[in-house]
C-alpha positions in Angstrom: 150.5 -41.0 -185.1 146.7 -41.2 -184.0 145.3 -40.1 -180.5 145.3 -43.6 -179.2 148.9 -44.4 -180.0 149.9 -41.0 -178.3 147.8 -42.0 -175.4 149.3 -45.4 -175.0 153.0 -44.1 -175.4 152.7 -41.2 -173.1 150.8 -43.5 -170.6 153.8 -45.9 -170.4 156.5 -43.1 -170.4 154.8 -41.3 -167.5 154.2 -44.7 -165.3 157.7 -45.4 -166.0 158.9 -41.8 -165.3 157.1 -42.3 -161.9 158.5 -45.4 -161.1 155.3 -47.4 -161.0 154.6 -50.8 -162.2 151.6 -51.7 -164.1 150.1 -53.3 -161.0 150.8 -50.4 -158.9 149.1 -48.0 -161.5 146.1 -50.3 -161.9 145.7 -50.6 -157.9 146.1 -46.7 -157.8 143.4 -46.2 -160.4 141.2 -49.0 -159.3 141.5 -50.9 -162.9 142.7 -54.3 -163.7 146.4 -54.6 -164.6 145.6 -56.2 -167.8 143.6 -53.3 -168.9 146.6 -51.1 -168.2 148.7 -53.3 -170.4 146.3 -53.3 -173.3 145.9 -49.6 -173.2 149.8 -49.4 -173.4 150.0 -51.6 -176.4 146.9 -49.6 -178.1 144.6 -52.5 -177.8 141.4 -50.7 -176.1 140.1 -47.2 -176.3 140.0 -45.4 -172.9 136.9 -43.6 -172.1 137.7 -40.1 -171.1 136.8 -41.2 -167.3 139.4 -43.6 -167.5 141.8 -41.3 -168.7 141.0 -38.9 -165.8 141.3 -42.0 -163.2 144.8 -42.9 -164.8 146.0 -39.0 -164.8 144.8 -38.7 -161.1 146.7 -42.0 -160.2 149.7 -40.6 -161.9 149.3 -37.1 -160.4 149.2 -35.5 -163.9 146.9 -33.4 -165.8 144.7 -35.6 -168.0 146.1 -33.3 -171.2 149.6 -34.7 -170.3 148.5 -38.2 -171.5 147.1 -37.0 -174.8 149.7 -34.3 -175.7 151.8 -34.7 -178.7 155.4 -34.0 -178.7 157.1 -31.2 -180.6 157.5 -32.2 -184.3 155.3 -35.2 -184.0 153.6 -36.2 -187.1 149.9 -34.7 -186.7 148.1 -37.7 -188.8 
């Protein structure tokens, strides 16, 4: 799994864990809802600034959105 796939999976998981819709996350991060959707589907590459904005909006560290899970393929 590459870093974009990991980010997409983690973004969706954290957003859902926080009970937020894509619309609410987009509002909090001052981004478009369709952009959030595209990020979660691994369509776009987020900039480091976008990762930071999303992390702030989700009240997590940016590393949380990029972290591999234990035993995950390192490729």
